[in-house]
mmCIF file as Biopython writes it, N, C-alpha, C and O atoms, coordinates in Angstrom:
data_model
#
loop_
_atom_site.group_PDB
_atom_site.id
_atom_site.type_symbol
_atom_site.label_atom_id
_atom_site.label_alt_id
_atom_site.label_comp_id
_atom_site.label_asym_id
_atom_site.label_entity_id
_atom_site.label_seq_id
_atom_site.pdbx_PDB_ins_code
_atom_site.Cartn_x
_atom_site.Cartn_y
_atom_site.Cartn_z
_atom_site.occupancy
_atom_site.B_iso_or_equiv
_atom_site.auth_seq_id
_atom_site.auth_asym_id
_atom_site.pdbx_PDB_model_num
ATOM 1   N N  . MET A ? 1  ? 107.859 112.621 109.026 1.0 0.0 1  A 1 
ATOM 2   C CA . MET A ? 1  ? 108.710 111.549 108.376 1.0 0.0 1  A 1 
ATOM 3   C C  . MET A ? 1  ? 108.009 110.651 107.458 1.0 0.0 1  A 1 
ATOM 4   O O  . MET A ? 1  ? 107.026 110.053 107.896 1.0 0.0 1  A 1 
ATOM 5   N N  . ASN A ? 2  ? 108.381 110.470 106.228 1.0 0.0 2  A 1 
ATOM 6   C CA . ASN A ? 2  ? 107.866 109.518 105.415 1.0 0.0 2  A 1 
ATOM 7   C C  . ASN A ? 2  ? 109.056 108.634 104.994 1.0 0.0 2  A 1 
ATOM 8   O O  . ASN A ? 2  ? 110.132 109.131 104.660 1.0 0.0 2  A 1 
ATOM 9   N N  . GLY A ? 3  ? 108.828 107.320 105.020 1.0 0.0 3  A 1 
ATOM 10  C CA . GLY A ? 3  ? 110.015 106.426 104.694 1.0 0.0 3  A 1 
ATOM 11  C C  . GLY A ? 3  ? 109.716 105.012 105.063 1.0 0.0 3  A 1 
ATOM 12  O O  . GLY A ? 3  ? 108.588 104.610 105.349 1.0 0.0 3  A 1 
ATOM 13  N N  . ILE A ? 4  ? 110.819 104.269 105.040 1.0 0.0 4  A 1 
ATOM 14  C CA . ILE A ? 4  ? 110.820 102.787 105.182 1.0 0.0 4  A 1 
ATOM 15  C C  . ILE A ? 4  ? 111.989 102.672 106.467 1.0 0.0 4  A 1 
ATOM 16  O O  . ILE A ? 4  ? 113.032 103.325 106.501 1.0 0.0 4  A 1 
ATOM 17  N N  . LEU A ? 5  ? 111.606 101.820 107.354 1.0 0.0 5  A 1 
ATOM 18  C CA . LEU A ? 5  ? 112.457 101.522 108.383 1.0 0.0 5  A 1 
ATOM 19  C C  . LEU A ? 5  ? 112.687 99.920  108.305 1.0 0.0 5  A 1 
ATOM 20  O O  . LEU A ? 5  ? 111.667 99.230  108.306 1.0 0.0 5  A 1 
ATOM 21  N N  . ILE A ? 6  ? 113.777 99.360  108.248 1.0 0.0 6  A 1 
ATOM 22  C CA . ILE A ? 6  ? 113.968 98.089  108.300 1.0 0.0 6  A 1 
ATOM 23  C C  . ILE A ? 6  ? 114.345 97.489  109.692 1.0 0.0 6  A 1 
ATOM 24  O O  . ILE A ? 6  ? 115.282 97.928  110.360 1.0 0.0 6  A 1 
ATOM 25  N N  . ILE A ? 7  ? 113.579 96.499  110.061 1.0 0.0 7  A 1 
ATOM 26  C CA . ILE A ? 7  ? 113.772 95.876  111.441 1.0 0.0 7  A 1 
ATOM 27  C C  . ILE A ? 7  ? 114.107 94.555  111.230 1.0 0.0 7  A 1 
ATOM 28  O O  . ILE A ? 7  ? 113.580 93.831  110.385 1.0 0.0 7  A 1 
ATOM 29  N N  . ASP A ? 8  ? 115.175 94.172  112.164 1.0 0.0 8  A 1 
ATOM 30  C CA . ASP A ? 8  ? 115.409 92.692  112.271 1.0 0.0 8  A 1 
ATOM 31  C C  . ASP A ? 8  ? 114.790 92.051  113.392 1.0 0.0 8  A 1 
ATOM 32  O O  . ASP A ? 8  ? 115.356 92.072  114.485 1.0 0.0 8  A 1 
ATOM 33  N N  . LYS A ? 9  ? 113.551 91.415  113.215 1.0 0.0 9  A 1 
ATOM 34  C CA . LYS A ? 9  ? 112.661 91.019  114.052 1.0 0.0 9  A 1 
ATOM 35  C C  . LYS A ? 9  ? 113.192 89.856  114.925 1.0 0.0 9  A 1 
ATOM 36  O O  . LYS A ? 9  ? 113.609 88.853  114.347 1.0 0.0 9  A 1 
ATOM 37  N N  . GLU A ? 10 ? 113.204 89.912  116.139 1.0 0.0 10 A 1 
ATOM 38  C CA . GLU A ? 10 ? 113.582 88.760  116.940 1.0 0.0 10 A 1 
ATOM 39  C C  . GLU A ? 10 ? 112.392 87.770  117.419 1.0 0.0 10 A 1 
ATOM 40  O O  . GLU A ? 10 ? 111.228 88.142  117.568 1.0 0.0 10 A 1 
ATOM 41  N N  . LYS A ? 11 ? 112.806 86.611  117.610 1.0 0.0 11 A 1 
ATOM 42  C CA . LYS A ? 11 ? 111.847 85.608  118.070 1.0 0.0 11 A 1 
ATOM 43  C C  . LYS A ? 11 ? 111.068 86.069  119.321 1.0 0.0 11 A 1 
ATOM 44  O O  . LYS A ? 11 ? 111.673 86.605  120.249 1.0 0.0 11 A 1 
ATOM 45  N N  . GLY A ? 12 ? 109.863 85.887  119.356 1.0 0.0 12 A 1 
ATOM 46  C CA . GLY A ? 12 ? 108.953 86.240  120.478 1.0 0.0 12 A 1 
ATOM 47  C C  . GLY A ? 12 ? 108.163 87.406  120.375 1.0 0.0 12 A 1 
ATOM 48  O O  . GLY A ? 12 ? 107.350 87.638  121.270 1.0 0.0 12 A 1 
ATOM 49  N N  . TYR A ? 13 ? 108.298 88.290  119.271 1.0 0.0 13 A 1 
ATOM 50  C CA . TYR A ? 13 ? 107.534 89.308  118.967 1.0 0.0 13 A 1 
ATOM 51  C C  . TYR A ? 13 ? 106.655 89.085  117.658 1.0 0.0 13 A 1 
ATOM 52  O O  . TYR A ? 13 ? 107.043 88.397  116.714 1.0 0.0 13 A 1 
ATOM 53  N N  . THR A ? 14 ? 105.470 89.720  117.703 1.0 0.0 14 A 1 
ATOM 54  C CA . THR A ? 14 ? 104.586 89.584  116.463 1.0 0.0 14 A 1 
ATOM 55  C C  . THR A ? 14 ? 104.849 90.923  115.714 1.0 0.0 14 A 1 
ATOM 56  O O  . THR A ? 14 ? 105.272 91.926  116.287 1.0 0.0 14 A 1 
ATOM 57  N N  . SER A ? 15 ? 104.519 90.846  114.168 1.0 0.0 15 A 1 
ATOM 58  C CA . SER A ? 15 ? 104.641 92.033  113.598 1.0 0.0 15 A 1 
ATOM 59  C C  . SER A ? 15 ? 103.950 93.112  114.267 1.0 0.0 15 A 1 
ATOM 60  O O  . SER A ? 15 ? 104.506 94.206  114.364 1.0 0.0 15 A 1 
ATOM 61  N N  . HIS A ? 16 ? 102.696 92.900  114.778 1.0 0.0 16 A 1 
ATOM 62  C CA . HIS A ? 16 ? 101.838 94.003  115.403 1.0 0.0 16 A 1 
ATOM 63  C C  . HIS A ? 16 ? 102.535 94.585  116.616 1.0 0.0 16 A 1 
ATOM 64  O O  . HIS A ? 16 ? 102.369 95.765  116.924 1.0 0.0 16 A 1 
ATOM 65  N N  . ASP A ? 17 ? 103.397 93.678  117.381 1.0 0.0 17 A 1 
ATOM 66  C CA . ASP A ? 17 ? 104.021 94.214  118.532 1.0 0.0 17 A 1 
ATOM 67  C C  . ASP A ? 17 ? 105.052 95.251  118.162 1.0 0.0 17 A 1 
ATOM 68  O O  . ASP A ? 17 ? 105.248 96.267  118.828 1.0 0.0 17 A 1 
ATOM 69  N N  . ILE A ? 18 ? 105.707 94.929  117.045 1.0 0.0 18 A 1 
ATOM 70  C CA . ILE A ? 18 ? 106.840 95.806  116.657 1.0 0.0 18 A 1 
ATOM 71  C C  . ILE A ? 18 ? 106.186 97.108  116.132 1.0 0.0 18 A 1 
ATOM 72  O O  . ILE A ? 18 ? 106.570 98.197  116.560 1.0 0.0 18 A 1 
ATOM 73  N N  . VAL A ? 19 ? 105.170 97.005  115.179 1.0 0.0 19 A 1 
ATOM 74  C CA . VAL A ? 19 ? 104.500 98.101  114.694 1.0 0.0 19 A 1 
ATOM 75  C C  . VAL A ? 19 ? 104.066 99.103  115.765 1.0 0.0 19 A 1 
ATOM 76  O O  . VAL A ? 19 ? 104.263 100.313 115.664 1.0 0.0 19 A 1 
ATOM 77  N N  . SER A ? 20 ? 103.427 98.478  116.851 1.0 0.0 20 A 1 
ATOM 78  C CA . SER A ? 20 ? 102.920 99.190  118.100 1.0 0.0 20 A 1 
ATOM 79  C C  . SER A ? 20 ? 103.945 100.023 118.737 1.0 0.0 20 A 1 
ATOM 80  O O  . SER A ? 20 ? 103.676 101.187 119.034 1.0 0.0 20 A 1 
ATOM 81  N N  . LYS A ? 21 ? 105.171 99.486  118.982 1.0 0.0 21 A 1 
ATOM 82  C CA . LYS A ? 21 ? 106.337 99.999  119.671 1.0 0.0 21 A 1 
ATOM 83  C C  . LYS A ? 21 ? 106.829 101.246 118.835 1.0 0.0 21 A 1 
ATOM 84  O O  . LYS A ? 21 ? 107.081 102.330 119.361 1.0 0.0 21 A 1 
ATOM 85  N N  . VAL A ? 22 ? 106.940 100.999 117.521 1.0 0.0 22 A 1 
ATOM 86  C CA . VAL A ? 22 ? 107.561 102.106 116.642 1.0 0.0 22 A 1 
ATOM 87  C C  . VAL A ? 22 ? 106.484 103.187 116.544 1.0 0.0 22 A 1 
ATOM 88  O O  . VAL A ? 22 ? 106.837 104.366 116.532 1.0 0.0 22 A 1 
ATOM 89  N N  . LYS A ? 23 ? 105.258 102.875 116.475 1.0 0.0 23 A 1 
ATOM 90  C CA . LYS A ? 23 ? 104.185 104.010 116.573 1.0 0.0 23 A 1 
ATOM 91  C C  . LYS A ? 23 ? 104.372 104.920 117.685 1.0 0.0 23 A 1 
ATOM 92  O O  . LYS A ? 23 ? 104.437 106.146 117.598 1.0 0.0 23 A 1 
ATOM 93  N N  . LYS A ? 24 ? 104.457 104.195 118.776 1.0 0.0 24 A 1 
ATOM 94  C CA . LYS A ? 24 ? 104.650 104.925 120.143 1.0 0.0 24 A 1 
ATOM 95  C C  . LYS A ? 24 ? 105.847 105.780 120.126 1.0 0.0 24 A 1 
ATOM 96  O O  . LYS A ? 24 ? 105.766 106.924 120.574 1.0 0.0 24 A 1 
ATOM 97  N N  . ILE A ? 25 ? 107.172 105.232 119.552 1.0 0.0 25 A 1 
ATOM 98  C CA . ILE A ? 25 ? 108.238 106.049 119.659 1.0 0.0 25 A 1 
ATOM 99  C C  . ILE A ? 25 ? 108.417 107.206 118.744 1.0 0.0 25 A 1 
ATOM 100 O O  . ILE A ? 25 ? 109.001 108.238 119.073 1.0 0.0 25 A 1 
ATOM 101 N N  . LEU A ? 26 ? 107.829 106.959 117.455 1.0 0.0 26 A 1 
ATOM 102 C CA . LEU A ? 26 ? 107.853 107.945 116.507 1.0 0.0 26 A 1 
ATOM 103 C C  . LEU A ? 26 ? 106.509 108.856 116.559 1.0 0.0 26 A 1 
ATOM 104 O O  . LEU A ? 26 ? 106.503 109.969 116.033 1.0 0.0 26 A 1 
ATOM 105 N N  . ASN A ? 27 ? 105.616 108.441 117.079 1.0 0.0 27 A 1 
ATOM 106 C CA . ASN A ? 27 ? 104.296 109.295 117.043 1.0 0.0 27 A 1 
ATOM 107 C C  . ASN A ? 27 ? 103.906 109.520 115.632 1.0 0.0 27 A 1 
ATOM 108 O O  . ASN A ? 27 ? 103.444 110.616 115.316 1.0 0.0 27 A 1 
ATOM 109 N N  . GLU A ? 28 ? 104.061 108.508 114.692 1.0 0.0 28 A 1 
ATOM 110 C CA . GLU A ? 28 ? 103.646 108.478 113.292 1.0 0.0 28 A 1 
ATOM 111 C C  . GLU A ? 28 ? 102.929 107.370 112.969 1.0 0.0 28 A 1 
ATOM 112 O O  . GLU A ? 28 ? 102.882 106.424 113.756 1.0 0.0 28 A 1 
ATOM 113 N N  . LYS A ? 29 ? 102.237 107.347 111.690 1.0 0.0 29 A 1 
ATOM 114 C CA . LYS A ? 29 ? 101.452 106.182 111.293 1.0 0.0 29 A 1 
ATOM 115 C C  . LYS A ? 29 ? 102.553 105.231 110.720 1.0 0.0 29 A 1 
ATOM 116 O O  . LYS A ? 29 ? 103.521 105.605 110.059 1.0 0.0 29 A 1 
ATOM 117 N N  . VAL A ? 30 ? 102.267 103.979 111.064 1.0 0.0 30 A 1 
ATOM 118 C CA . VAL A ? 30 ? 103.262 102.897 110.822 1.0 0.0 30 A 1 
ATOM 119 C C  . VAL A ? 30 ? 102.467 101.672 110.381 1.0 0.0 30 A 1 
ATOM 120 O O  . VAL A ? 30 ? 101.432 101.332 110.955 1.0 0.0 30 A 1 
ATOM 121 N N  . GLY A ? 31 ? 102.990 101.021 109.340 1.0 0.0 31 A 1 
ATOM 122 C CA . GLY A ? 31 ? 102.396 99.884  108.818 1.0 0.0 31 A 1 
ATOM 123 C C  . GLY A ? 31 ? 103.526 98.881  108.399 1.0 0.0 31 A 1 
ATOM 124 O O  . GLY A ? 31 ? 104.666 99.342  108.327 1.0 0.0 31 A 1 
ATOM 125 N N  . HIS A ? 32 ? 103.314 97.481  108.098 1.0 0.0 32 A 1 
ATOM 126 C CA . HIS A ? 32 ? 104.245 96.472  107.795 1.0 0.0 32 A 1 
ATOM 127 C C  . HIS A ? 32 ? 103.898 95.879  106.342 1.0 0.0 32 A 1 
ATOM 128 O O  . HIS A ? 32 ? 102.761 95.940  105.875 1.0 0.0 32 A 1 
ATOM 129 N N  . THR A ? 33 ? 104.833 95.381  105.767 1.0 0.0 33 A 1 
ATOM 130 C CA . THR A ? 33 ? 104.572 94.994  104.387 1.0 0.0 33 A 1 
ATOM 131 C C  . THR A ? 33 ? 104.404 93.315  104.408 1.0 0.0 33 A 1 
ATOM 132 O O  . THR A ? 33 ? 104.280 92.700  103.349 1.0 0.0 33 A 1 
ATOM 133 N N  . GLY A ? 34 ? 104.410 92.737  105.520 1.0 0.0 34 A 1 
ATOM 134 C CA . GLY A ? 34 ? 104.140 91.286  105.546 1.0 0.0 34 A 1 
ATOM 135 C C  . GLY A ? 34 ? 104.314 90.937  106.991 1.0 0.0 34 A 1 
ATOM 136 O O  . GLY A ? 34 ? 105.135 91.487  107.726 1.0 0.0 34 A 1 
ATOM 137 N N  . THR A ? 35 ? 103.487 89.988  107.353 1.0 0.0 35 A 1 
ATOM 138 C CA . THR A ? 35 ? 103.305 89.530  108.694 1.0 0.0 35 A 1 
ATOM 139 C C  . THR A ? 35 ? 104.398 88.264  109.010 1.0 0.0 35 A 1 
ATOM 140 O O  . THR A ? 35 ? 104.534 87.306  108.250 1.0 0.0 35 A 1 
ATOM 141 N N  . LEU A ? 36 ? 105.098 88.435  110.191 1.0 0.0 36 A 1 
ATOM 142 C CA . LEU A ? 36 ? 106.028 87.441  110.637 1.0 0.0 36 A 1 
ATOM 143 C C  . LEU A ? 36 ? 105.405 86.894  112.053 1.0 0.0 36 A 1 
ATOM 144 O O  . LEU A ? 36 ? 105.145 87.689  112.956 1.0 0.0 36 A 1 
ATOM 145 N N  . ASP A ? 37 ? 105.206 85.631  112.172 1.0 0.0 37 A 1 
ATOM 146 C CA . ASP A ? 37 ? 104.654 85.117  113.381 1.0 0.0 37 A 1 
ATOM 147 C C  . ASP A ? 37 ? 105.688 85.273  114.501 1.0 0.0 37 A 1 
ATOM 148 O O  . ASP A ? 37 ? 106.833 85.647  114.249 1.0 0.0 37 A 1 
ATOM 149 N N  . PRO A ? 38 ? 105.289 84.994  115.694 1.0 0.0 38 A 1 
ATOM 150 C CA . PRO A ? 38 ? 106.188 85.166  116.923 1.0 0.0 38 A 1 
ATOM 151 C C  . PRO A ? 38 ? 107.299 84.256  116.835 1.0 0.0 38 A 1 
ATOM 152 O O  . PRO A ? 38 ? 108.330 84.570  117.429 1.0 0.0 38 A 1 
ATOM 153 N N  . LEU A ? 39 ? 107.251 83.090  116.135 1.0 0.0 39 A 1 
ATOM 154 C CA . LEU A ? 39 ? 108.381 82.273  116.129 1.0 0.0 39 A 1 
ATOM 155 C C  . LEU A ? 39 ? 109.442 82.545  115.015 1.0 0.0 39 A 1 
ATOM 156 O O  . LEU A ? 39 ? 110.523 81.962  114.932 1.0 0.0 39 A 1 
ATOM 157 N N  . ALA A ? 40 ? 109.012 83.445  114.231 1.0 0.0 40 A 1 
ATOM 158 C CA . ALA A ? 40 ? 109.828 83.821  112.965 1.0 0.0 40 A 1 
ATOM 159 C C  . ALA A ? 40 ? 110.725 84.853  113.331 1.0 0.0 40 A 1 
ATOM 160 O O  . ALA A ? 40 ? 110.438 85.656  114.219 1.0 0.0 40 A 1 
ATOM 161 N N  . THR A ? 41 ? 111.937 84.889  112.621 1.0 0.0 41 A 1 
ATOM 162 C CA . THR A ? 41 ? 113.011 85.997  112.701 1.0 0.0 41 A 1 
ATOM 163 C C  . THR A ? 41 ? 113.187 86.402  111.437 1.0 0.0 41 A 1 
ATOM 164 O O  . THR A ? 41 ? 112.839 85.711  110.479 1.0 0.0 41 A 1 
ATOM 165 N N  . GLY A ? 42 ? 113.804 87.685  111.314 1.0 0.0 42 A 1 
ATOM 166 C CA . GLY A ? 42 ? 114.200 88.104  110.085 1.0 0.0 42 A 1 
ATOM 167 C C  . GLY A ? 42 ? 113.700 89.682  109.823 1.0 0.0 42 A 1 
ATOM 168 O O  . GLY A ? 42 ? 113.274 90.441  110.693 1.0 0.0 42 A 1 
ATOM 169 N N  . VAL A ? 43 ? 113.845 89.948  108.551 1.0 0.0 43 A 1 
ATOM 170 C CA . VAL A ? 43 ? 113.656 91.301  108.118 1.0 0.0 43 A 1 
ATOM 171 C C  . VAL A ? 43 ? 112.157 91.582  108.033 1.0 0.0 43 A 1 
ATOM 172 O O  . VAL A ? 43 ? 111.404 90.837  107.407 1.0 0.0 43 A 1 
ATOM 173 N N  . LEU A ? 44 ? 111.721 92.730  108.711 1.0 0.0 44 A 1 
ATOM 174 C CA . LEU A ? 44 ? 110.334 93.186  108.668 1.0 0.0 44 A 1 
ATOM 175 C C  . LEU A ? 44 ? 110.474 94.745  108.326 1.0 0.0 44 A 1 
ATOM 176 O O  . LEU A ? 44 ? 110.833 95.588  109.147 1.0 0.0 44 A 1 
ATOM 177 N N  . PRO A ? 45 ? 110.112 95.022  106.890 1.0 0.0 45 A 1 
ATOM 178 C CA . PRO A ? 45 ? 110.067 96.405  106.488 1.0 0.0 45 A 1 
ATOM 179 C C  . PRO A ? 45 ? 108.815 97.057  107.154 1.0 0.0 45 A 1 
ATOM 180 O O  . PRO A ? 45 ? 107.727 96.483  107.217 1.0 0.0 45 A 1 
ATOM 181 N N  . LEU A ? 46 ? 109.068 98.341  107.657 1.0 0.0 46 A 1 
ATOM 182 C CA . LEU A ? 46 ? 107.941 99.038  108.328 1.0 0.0 46 A 1 
ATOM 183 C C  . LEU A ? 46 ? 107.811 100.378 107.356 1.0 0.0 46 A 1 
ATOM 184 O O  . LEU A ? 46 ? 108.815 100.997 107.003 1.0 0.0 46 A 1 
ATOM 185 N N  . LEU A ? 47 ? 106.591 100.725 106.995 1.0 0.0 47 A 1 
ATOM 186 C CA . LEU A ? 47 ? 106.429 101.926 106.203 1.0 0.0 47 A 1 
ATOM 187 C C  . LEU A ? 47 ? 105.894 102.930 107.180 1.0 0.0 47 A 1 
ATOM 188 O O  . LEU A ? 47 ? 104.988 102.658 107.967 1.0 0.0 47 A 1 
ATOM 189 N N  . ILE A ? 48 ? 106.524 104.182 107.100 1.0 0.0 48 A 1 
ATOM 190 C CA . ILE A ? 48 ? 106.164 105.368 107.958 1.0 0.0 48 A 1 
ATOM 191 C C  . ILE A ? 48 ? 105.606 106.332 107.174 1.0 0.0 48 A 1 
ATOM 192 O O  . ILE A ? 48 ? 106.114 106.634 106.094 1.0 0.0 48 A 1 
ATOM 193 N N  . ARG A ? 49 ? 104.337 106.998 107.713 1.0 0.0 49 A 1 
ATOM 194 C CA . ARG A ? 49 ? 103.779 108.086 107.061 1.0 0.0 49 A 1 
ATOM 195 C C  . ARG A ? 49 ? 103.683 109.264 108.073 1.0 0.0 49 A 1 
ATOM 196 O O  . ARG A ? 49 ? 103.444 108.991 109.250 1.0 0.0 49 A 1 
ATOM 197 N N  . LYS A ? 50 ? 103.841 110.466 107.715 1.0 0.0 50 A 1 
ATOM 198 C CA . LYS A ? 50 ? 103.838 111.592 108.548 1.0 0.0 50 A 1 
ATOM 199 C C  . LYS A ? 50 ? 102.256 111.743 108.896 1.0 0.0 50 A 1 
ATOM 200 O O  . LYS A ? 50 ? 101.371 111.668 108.044 1.0 0.0 50 A 1 
ATOM 201 N N  . SER A ? 51 ? 102.051 111.956 110.209 1.0 0.0 51 A 1 
ATOM 202 C CA . SER A ? 51 ? 100.610 112.201 110.705 1.0 0.0 51 A 1 
ATOM 203 C C  . SER A ? 51 ? 100.609 113.758 110.728 1.0 0.0 51 A 1 
ATOM 204 O O  . SER A ? 51 ? 101.278 114.410 111.530 1.0 0.0 51 A 1 
ATOM 205 N N  . TYR A ? 52 ? 99.789  114.303 109.764 1.0 0.0 52 A 1 
ATOM 206 C CA . TYR A ? 52 ? 99.787  115.627 109.544 1.0 0.0 52 A 1 
ATOM 207 C C  . TYR A ? 52 ? 99.044  116.502 110.801 1.0 0.0 52 A 1 
ATOM 208 O O  . TYR A ? 52 ? 99.096  117.729 110.876 1.0 0.0 52 A 1 
ATOM 209 N N  . GLN A ? 53 ? 98.448  115.754 111.627 1.0 0.0 53 A 1 
ATOM 210 C CA . GLN A ? 53 ? 97.772  116.321 112.838 1.0 0.0 53 A 1 
ATOM 211 C C  . GLN A ? 53 ? 98.790  116.853 113.918 1.0 0.0 53 A 1 
ATOM 212 O O  . GLN A ? 53 ? 98.598  117.690 114.800 1.0 0.0 53 A 1 
ATOM 213 N N  . ASN A ? 54 ? 99.937  116.131 113.604 1.0 0.0 54 A 1 
ATOM 214 C CA . ASN A ? 54 ? 101.086 116.470 114.562 1.0 0.0 54 A 1 
ATOM 215 C C  . ASN A ? 54 ? 102.020 117.857 114.191 1.0 0.0 54 A 1 
ATOM 216 O O  . ASN A ? 54 ? 102.946 118.325 114.854 1.0 0.0 54 A 1 
ATOM 217 N N  . ILE A ? 55 ? 101.551 118.261 113.128 1.0 0.0 55 A 1 
ATOM 218 C CA . ILE A ? 55 ? 102.270 119.570 112.652 1.0 0.0 55 A 1 
ATOM 219 C C  . ILE A ? 55 ? 102.090 120.667 113.540 1.0 0.0 55 A 1 
ATOM 220 O O  . ILE A ? 55 ? 102.602 121.757 113.285 1.0 0.0 55 A 1 
#
């Protein structure tokens, strides 16, 4: 899978927390386009890249 996943980040989670959870769920490489601190809420775009070792 290659693409963008839009997350509505809730208060209490860091951007890193969200990226880690999505990596585990998708078993893909995931990164974010900007950091939101734990108190912030809002849109967190995640970039997803296929891990070719999983083919």
